[in-house]
PDB file of N, H, CA, C and O in Angstrom:
ATOM      1  N   MET A   1     -93.351 -52.460  45.093  1.00  0.00           N
ATOM      2  CA  MET A   1     -94.631 -53.025  44.723  1.00  0.00           C
ATOM      3  C   MET A   1     -95.338 -52.118  43.723  1.00  0.00           C
ATOM      4  O   MET A   1     -95.926 -52.591  42.750  1.00  0.00           O
ATOM      5  N   GLY A   2     -95.276 -50.834  43.964  1.00  0.00           N
ATOM      6  H   GLY A   2     -94.798 -50.450  44.754  1.00  0.00           H
ATOM      7  CA  GLY A   2     -95.958 -49.907  43.069  1.00  0.00           C
ATOM      8  C   GLY A   2     -95.392 -49.954  41.659  1.00  0.00           C
ATOM      9  O   GLY A   2     -96.136 -49.865  40.682  1.00  0.00           O
ATOM     10  N   ALA A   3     -94.082 -50.093  41.554  1.00  0.00           N
ATOM     11  H   ALA A   3     -93.477 -50.166  42.347  1.00  0.00           H
ATOM     12  CA  ALA A   3     -93.454 -50.161  40.229  1.00  0.00           C
ATOM     13  C   ALA A   3     -93.862 -51.436  39.506  1.00  0.00           C
ATOM     14  O   ALA A   3     -94.026 -51.431  38.286  1.00  0.00           O
ATOM     15  N   ALA A   4     -94.025 -52.511  40.236  1.00  0.00           N
ATOM     16  H   ALA A   4     -93.892 -52.514  41.227  1.00  0.00           H
ATOM     17  CA  ALA A   4     -94.433 -53.765  39.609  1.00  0.00           C
ATOM     18  C   ALA A   4     -95.876 -53.685  39.121  1.00  0.00           C
ATOM     19  O   ALA A   4     -96.230 -54.333  38.136  1.00  0.00           O
ATOM     20  N   VAL A   5     -96.703 -52.907  39.788  1.00  0.00           N
ATOM     21  H   VAL A   5     -96.415 -52.380  40.588  1.00  0.00           H
ATOM     22  CA  VAL A   5     -98.096 -52.752  39.376  1.00  0.00           C
ATOM     23  C   VAL A   5     -98.201 -51.825  38.171  1.00  0.00           C
ATOM     24  O   VAL A   5     -99.004 -52.065  37.270  1.00  0.00           O
ATOM     25  N   ILE A   6     -97.396 -50.774  38.153  1.00  0.00           N
ATOM     26  H   ILE A   6     -96.744 -50.580  38.885  1.00  0.00           H
ATOM     27  CA  ILE A   6     -97.439 -49.790  37.072  1.00  0.00           C
ATOM     28  C   ILE A   6     -96.894 -50.378  35.772  1.00  0.00           C
ATOM     29  O   ILE A   6     -97.429 -50.102  34.698  1.00  0.00           O
ATOM     30  N   SER A   7     -95.853 -51.173  35.858  1.00  0.00           N
ATOM     31  H   SER A   7     -95.419 -51.397  36.731  1.00  0.00           H
ATOM     32  CA  SER A   7     -95.125 -51.637  34.677  1.00  0.00           C
ATOM     33  C   SER A   7     -95.993 -52.324  33.620  1.00  0.00           C
ATOM     34  O   SER A   7     -95.926 -51.926  32.457  1.00  0.00           O
ATOM     35  N   PRO A   8     -96.796 -53.323  33.955  1.00  0.00           N
ATOM     36  CA  PRO A   8     -97.556 -53.965  32.881  1.00  0.00           C
ATOM     37  C   PRO A   8     -98.734 -53.142  32.368  1.00  0.00           C
ATOM     38  O   PRO A   8     -99.227 -53.411  31.272  1.00  0.00           O
ATOM     39  N   ARG A   9     -99.190 -52.170  33.107  1.00  0.00           N
ATOM     40  H   ARG A   9     -98.789 -51.951  33.997  1.00  0.00           H
ATOM     41  CA  ARG A   9    -100.376 -51.400  32.708  1.00  0.00           C
ATOM     42  C   ARG A   9    -100.059 -50.170  31.875  1.00  0.00           C
ATOM     43  O   ARG A   9    -100.962 -49.578  31.285  1.00  0.00           O
ATOM     44  N   SER A  10     -98.805 -49.777  31.817  1.00  0.00           N
ATOM     45  H   SER A  10     -98.071 -50.258  32.296  1.00  0.00           H
ATOM     46  CA  SER A  10     -98.476 -48.538  31.120  1.00  0.00           C
ATOM     47  C   SER A  10     -98.485 -48.740  29.610  1.00  0.00           C
ATOM     48  O   SER A  10     -98.023 -49.760  29.098  1.00  0.00           O
ATOM     49  N   ASN A  11     -99.021 -47.745  28.913  1.00  0.00           N
ATOM     50  H   ASN A  11     -99.396 -46.917  29.329  1.00  0.00           H
ATOM     51  CA  ASN A  11     -99.102 -47.808  27.456  1.00  0.00           C
ATOM     52  C   ASN A  11     -97.945 -47.090  26.783  1.00  0.00           C
ATOM     53  O   ASN A  11     -97.570 -47.432  25.662  1.00  0.00           O
ATOM     54  N   SER A  12     -97.380 -46.104  27.454  1.00  0.00           N
ATOM     55  H   SER A  12     -97.685 -45.827  28.365  1.00  0.00           H
ATOM     56  CA  SER A  12     -96.269 -45.365  26.856  1.00  0.00           C
ATOM     57  C   SER A  12     -94.948 -45.841  27.455  1.00  0.00           C
ATOM     58  O   SER A  12     -94.933 -46.599  28.426  1.00  0.00           O
ATOM     59  N   GLN A  13     -93.868 -45.401  26.881  1.00  0.00           N
ATOM     60  H   GLN A  13     -93.880 -44.786  26.092  1.00  0.00           H
ATOM     61  CA  GLN A  13     -92.549 -45.863  27.282  1.00  0.00           C
ATOM     62  C   GLN A  13     -92.056 -45.229  28.574  1.00  0.00           C
ATOM     63  O   GLN A  13     -91.394 -45.906  29.361  1.00  0.00           O
ATOM     64  N   GLN A  14     -92.348 -43.968  28.822  1.00  0.00           N
ATOM     65  H   GLN A  14     -92.886 -43.418  28.182  1.00  0.00           H
ATOM     66  CA  GLN A  14     -91.764 -43.279  29.965  1.00  0.00           C
ATOM     67  C   GLN A  14     -92.204 -43.870  31.306  1.00  0.00           C
ATOM     68  O   GLN A  14     -91.337 -44.126  32.141  1.00  0.00           O
ATOM     69  N   PRO A  15     -93.492 -44.102  31.568  1.00  0.00           N
ATOM     70  CA  PRO A  15     -93.838 -44.723  32.851  1.00  0.00           C
ATOM     71  C   PRO A  15     -93.261 -46.125  32.997  1.00  0.00           C
ATOM     72  O   PRO A  15     -92.908 -46.529  34.106  1.00  0.00           O
ATOM     73  N   ALA A  16     -93.158 -46.868  31.917  1.00  0.00           N
ATOM     74  H   ALA A  16     -93.444 -46.541  31.016  1.00  0.00           H
ATOM     75  CA  ALA A  16     -92.581 -48.206  31.977  1.00  0.00           C
ATOM     76  C   ALA A  16     -91.098 -48.131  32.326  1.00  0.00           C
ATOM     77  O   ALA A  16     -90.597 -48.957  33.089  1.00  0.00           O
ATOM     78  N   LEU A  17     -90.403 -47.158  31.778  1.00  0.00           N
ATOM     79  H   LEU A  17     -90.810 -46.487  31.158  1.00  0.00           H
ATOM     80  CA  LEU A  17     -88.982 -46.984  32.069  1.00  0.00           C
ATOM     81  C   LEU A  17     -88.772 -46.623  33.529  1.00  0.00           C
ATOM     82  O   LEU A  17     -87.898 -47.186  34.188  1.00  0.00           O
ATOM     83  N   VAL A  18     -89.562 -45.692  34.038  1.00  0.00           N
ATOM     84  H   VAL A  18     -90.272 -45.234  33.503  1.00  0.00           H
ATOM     85  CA  VAL A  18     -89.456 -45.289  35.439  1.00  0.00           C
ATOM     86  C   VAL A  18     -89.784 -46.469  36.348  1.00  0.00           C
ATOM     87  O   VAL A  18     -89.106 -46.684  37.353  1.00  0.00           O
ATOM     88  N   ALA A  19     -90.802 -47.221  36.008  1.00  0.00           N
ATOM     89  H   ALA A  19     -91.353 -47.046  35.192  1.00  0.00           H
ATOM     90  CA  ALA A  19     -91.186 -48.383  36.811  1.00  0.00           C
ATOM     91  C   ALA A  19     -90.072 -49.424  36.818  1.00  0.00           C
ATOM     92  O   ALA A  19     -89.783 -50.018  37.857  1.00  0.00           O
ATOM     93  N   ASN A  20     -89.453 -49.646  35.682  1.00  0.00           N
ATOM     94  H   ASN A  20     -89.687 -49.164  34.837  1.00  0.00           H
ATOM     95  CA  ASN A  20     -88.362 -50.616  35.615  1.00  0.00           C
ATOM     96  C   ASN A  20     -87.150 -50.162  36.415  1.00  0.00           C
ATOM     97  O   ASN A  20     -86.495 -50.981  37.059  1.00  0.00           O
ATOM     98  N   ILE A  21     -86.845 -48.879  36.385  1.00  0.00           N
ATOM     99  H   ILE A  21     -87.378 -48.213  35.862  1.00  0.00           H
ATOM    100  CA  ILE A  21     -85.728 -48.346  37.162  1.00  0.00           C
ATOM    101  C   ILE A  21     -86.013 -48.482  38.656  1.00  0.00           C
ATOM    102  O   ILE A  21     -85.139 -48.894  39.418  1.00  0.00           O
ATOM    103  N   LEU A  22     -87.221 -48.141  39.075  1.00  0.00           N
ATOM    104  H   LEU A  22     -87.932 -47.806  38.455  1.00  0.00           H
ATOM    105  CA  LEU A  22     -87.574 -48.267  40.486  1.00  0.00           C
ATOM    106  C   LEU A  22     -87.579 -49.721  40.933  1.00  0.00           C
ATOM    107  O   LEU A  22     -87.132 -50.028  42.037  1.00  0.00           O
ATOM    108  N   PHE A  23     -88.073 -50.611  40.101  1.00  0.00           N
ATOM    109  H   PHE A  23     -88.437 -50.362  39.204  1.00  0.00           H
ATOM    110  CA  PHE A  23     -88.080 -52.030  40.427  1.00  0.00           C
ATOM    111  C   PHE A  23     -86.660 -52.568  40.552  1.00  0.00           C
ATOM    112  O   PHE A  23     -86.379 -53.371  41.441  1.00  0.00           O
ATOM    113  N   SER A  24     -85.764 -52.133  39.671  1.00  0.00           N
ATOM    114  H   SER A  24     -85.993 -51.481  38.948  1.00  0.00           H
ATOM    115  CA  SER A  24     -84.367 -52.557  39.740  1.00  0.00           C
ATOM    116  C   SER A  24     -83.698 -52.036  41.003  1.00  0.00           C
ATOM    117  O   SER A  24     -82.945 -52.763  41.651  1.00  0.00           O
ATOM    118  N   ALA A  25     -83.966 -50.784  41.356  1.00  0.00           N
ATOM    119  H   ALA A  25     -84.578 -50.194  40.830  1.00  0.00           H
ATOM    120  CA  ALA A  25     -83.383 -50.213  42.566  1.00  0.00           C
ATOM    121  C   ALA A  25     -83.878 -50.950  43.813  1.00  0.00           C
ATOM    122  O   ALA A  25     -83.094 -51.231  44.719  1.00  0.00           O
ATOM    123  N   ALA A  26     -85.154 -51.259  43.859  1.00  0.00           N
ATOM    124  H   ALA A  26     -85.791 -51.031  43.122  1.00  0.00           H
ATOM    125  CA  ALA A  26     -85.701 -51.997  44.999  1.00  0.00           C
ATOM    126  C   ALA A  26     -85.113 -53.395  45.081  1.00  0.00           C
ATOM    127  O   ALA A  26     -84.850 -53.889  46.178  1.00  0.00           O
ATOM    128  N   SER A  27     -84.904 -54.036  43.950  1.00  0.00           N
ATOM    129  H   SER A  27     -85.118 -53.635  43.059  1.00  0.00           H
ATOM    130  CA  SER A  27     -84.309 -55.371  43.937  1.00  0.00           C
ATOM    131  C   SER A  27     -82.872 -55.333  44.440  1.00  0.00           C
ATOM    132  O   SER A  27     -82.460 -56.193  45.218  1.00  0.00           O
ATOM    133  N   LEU A  28     -82.113 -54.342  43.999  1.00  0.00           N
ATOM    134  H   LEU A  28     -82.447 -53.643  43.367  1.00  0.00           H
ATOM    135  CA  LEU A  28     -80.730 -54.219  44.460  1.00  0.00           C
ATOM    136  C   LEU A  28     -80.659 -53.929  45.950  1.00  0.00           C
ATOM    137  O   LEU A  28     -79.812 -54.487  46.648  1.00  0.00           O
ATOM    138  N   LEU A  29     -81.532 -53.068  46.447  1.00  0.00           N
ATOM    139  H   LEU A  29     -82.220 -52.614  45.881  1.00  0.00           H
ATOM    140  CA  LEU A  29     -81.537 -52.779  47.878  1.00  0.00           C
ATOM    141  C   LEU A  29     -81.942 -54.003  48.693  1.00  0.00           C
ATOM    142  O   LEU A  29     -81.392 -54.240  49.768  1.00  0.00           O
ATOM    143  N   GLY A  30     -82.880 -54.767  48.201  1.00  0.00           N
ATOM    144  H   GLY A  30     -83.327 -54.575  47.327  1.00  0.00           H
ATOM    145  CA  GLY A  30     -83.274 -55.991  48.890  1.00  0.00           C
ATOM    146  C   GLY A  30     -82.149 -57.009  48.921  1.00  0.00           C
ATOM    147  O   GLY A  30     -81.920 -57.655  49.944  1.00  0.00           O
ATOM    148  N   LEU A  31     -81.446 -57.155  47.805  1.00  0.00           N
ATOM    149  H   LEU A  31     -81.632 -56.631  46.975  1.00  0.00           H
ATOM    150  CA  LEU A  31     -80.313 -58.065  47.747  1.00  0.00           C
ATOM    151  C   LEU A  31     -79.205 -57.614  48.688  1.00  0.00           C
ATOM    152  O   LEU A  31     -78.602 -58.434  49.381  1.00  0.00           O
ATOM    153  N   TRP A  32     -78.937 -56.322  48.714  1.00  0.00           N
ATOM    154  H   TRP A  32     -79.426 -55.656  48.151  1.00  0.00           H
ATOM    155  CA  TRP A  32     -77.932 -55.774  49.626  1.00  0.00           C
ATOM    156  C   TRP A  32     -78.312 -56.042  51.081  1.00  0.00           C
ATOM    157  O   TRP A  32     -77.444 -56.361  51.893  1.00  0.00           O
ATOM    158  N   LEU A  33     -79.574 -55.919  51.415  1.00  0.00           N
ATOM    159  H   LEU A  33     -80.279 -55.660  50.755  1.00  0.00           H
ATOM    160  CA  LEU A  33     -80.041 -56.186  52.770  1.00  0.00           C
ATOM    161  C   LEU A  33     -79.837 -57.651  53.143  1.00  0.00           C
ATOM    162  O   LEU A  33     -79.368 -57.952  54.241  1.00  0.00           O
ATOM    163  N   ILE A  34     -80.181 -58.552  52.247  1.00  0.00           N
ATOM    164  H   ILE A  34     -80.562 -58.308  51.355  1.00  0.00           H
ATOM    165  CA  ILE A  34     -79.998 -59.979  52.521  1.00  0.00           C
ATOM    166  C   ILE A  34     -78.527 -60.319  52.702  1.00  0.00           C
ATOM    167  O   ILE A  34     -78.169 -61.058  53.619  1.00  0.00           O
ATOM    168  N   VAL A  35     -77.673 -59.786  51.837  1.00  0.00           N
ATOM    169  H   VAL A  35     -77.964 -59.185  51.092  1.00  0.00           H
ATOM    170  CA  VAL A  35     -76.235 -60.058  51.944  1.00  0.00           C
ATOM    171  C   VAL A  35     -75.677 -59.510  53.246  1.00  0.00           C
ATOM    172  O   VAL A  35     -74.881 -60.183  53.900  1.00  0.00           O
ATOM    173  N   SER A  36     -76.072 -58.311  53.639  1.00  0.00           N
ATOM    174  H   SER A  36     -76.719 -57.763  53.109  1.00  0.00           H
ATOM    175  CA  SER A  36     -75.543 -57.737  54.873  1.00  0.00           C
ATOM    176  C   SER A  36     -76.041 -58.485  56.109  1.00  0.00           C
ATOM    177  O   SER A  36     -75.314 -58.580  57.098  1.00  0.00           O
ATOM    178  N   ILE A  37     -77.251 -59.012  56.075  1.00  0.00           N
ATOM    179  H   ILE A  37     -77.842 -58.935  55.272  1.00  0.00           H
ATOM    180  CA  ILE A  37     -77.757 -59.831  57.190  1.00  0.00           C
ATOM    181  C   ILE A  37     -76.959 -61.127  57.273  1.00  0.00           C
ATOM    182  O   ILE A  37     -76.574 -61.543  58.365  1.00  0.00           O
ATOM    183  N   LEU A  38     -76.709 -61.763  56.148  1.00  0.00           N
ATOM    184  H   LEU A  38     -77.022 -61.425  55.261  1.00  0.00           H
ATOM    185  CA  LEU A  38     -75.946 -63.012  56.145  1.00  0.00           C
ATOM    186  C   LEU A  38     -74.497 -62.795  56.580  1.00  0.00           C
ATOM    187  O   LEU A  38     -73.924 -63.642  57.265  1.00  0.00           O
ATOM    188  N   ARG A  39     -73.911 -61.686  56.196  1.00  0.00           N
ATOM    189  H   ARG A  39     -74.376 -60.998  55.640  1.00  0.00           H
ATOM    190  CA  ARG A  39     -72.520 -61.408  56.557  1.00  0.00           C
ATOM    191  C   ARG A  39     -72.352 -61.013  58.005  1.00  0.00           C
ATOM    192  O   ARG A  39     -71.279 -61.206  58.578  1.00  0.00           O
ATOM    193  N   SER A  40     -73.394 -60.462  58.610  1.00  0.00           N
ATOM    194  H   SER A  40     -74.265 -60.306  58.145  1.00  0.00           H
ATOM    195  CA  SER A  40     -73.286 -60.024  60.011  1.00  0.00           C
ATOM    196  C   SER A  40     -73.228 -61.201  60.964  1.00  0.00           C
ATOM    197  O   SER A  40     -72.667 -61.080  62.053  1.00  0.00           O
ATOM    198  N   GLY A  41     -73.794 -62.333  60.583  1.00  0.00           N
ATOM    199  H   GLY A  41     -74.250 -62.431  59.699  1.00  0.00           H
ATOM    200  CA  GLY A  41     -73.769 -63.517  61.435  1.00  0.00           C
ATOM    201  C   GLY A  41     -74.813 -63.496  62.531  1.00  0.00           C
ATOM    202  O   GLY A  41     -74.782 -64.358  63.409  1.00  0.00           O
ATOM    203  N   ARG A  42     -75.720 -62.563  62.519  1.00  0.00           N
ATOM    204  H   ARG A  42     -75.745 -61.862  61.807  1.00  0.00           H
ATOM    205  CA  ARG A  42     -76.734 -62.447  63.558  1.00  0.00           C
ATOM    206  C   ARG A  42     -78.047 -63.085  63.140  1.00  0.00           C
ATOM    207  O   ARG A  42     -79.099 -62.777  63.702  1.00  0.00           O
ATOM    208  N   LEU A  43     -77.992 -63.950  62.183  1.00  0.00           N
ATOM    209  H   LEU A  43     -77.138 -64.200  61.728  1.00  0.00           H
ATOM    210  CA  LEU A  43     -79.207 -64.583  61.664  1.00  0.00           C
ATOM    211  C   LEU A  43     -79.751 -65.619  62.634  1.00  0.00           C
ATOM    212  O   LEU A  43     -80.959 -65.852  62.678  1.00  0.00           O
ATOM    213  N   LYS A  44     -78.867 -66.249  63.417  1.00  0.00           N
ATOM    214  H   LYS A  44     -77.886 -66.060  63.381  1.00  0.00           H
ATOM    215  CA  LYS A  44     -79.291 -67.314  64.340  1.00  0.00           C
ATOM    216  C   LYS A  44     -80.009 -66.790  65.540  1.00  0.00           C
ATOM    217  O   LYS A  44     -80.422 -67.568  66.400  1.00  0.00           O
TER     218      LYS A  44
END
């Protein structure tokens, strides 16, 4: 969430780059969590 808030407000390139990297990492971890929950079969 913090990276998504920082990204549009930053004026220089470095904070935007860090925010984009953190946002990408959080997205990948969230996707990995969803896939592992679906594969475990314990969703029901």
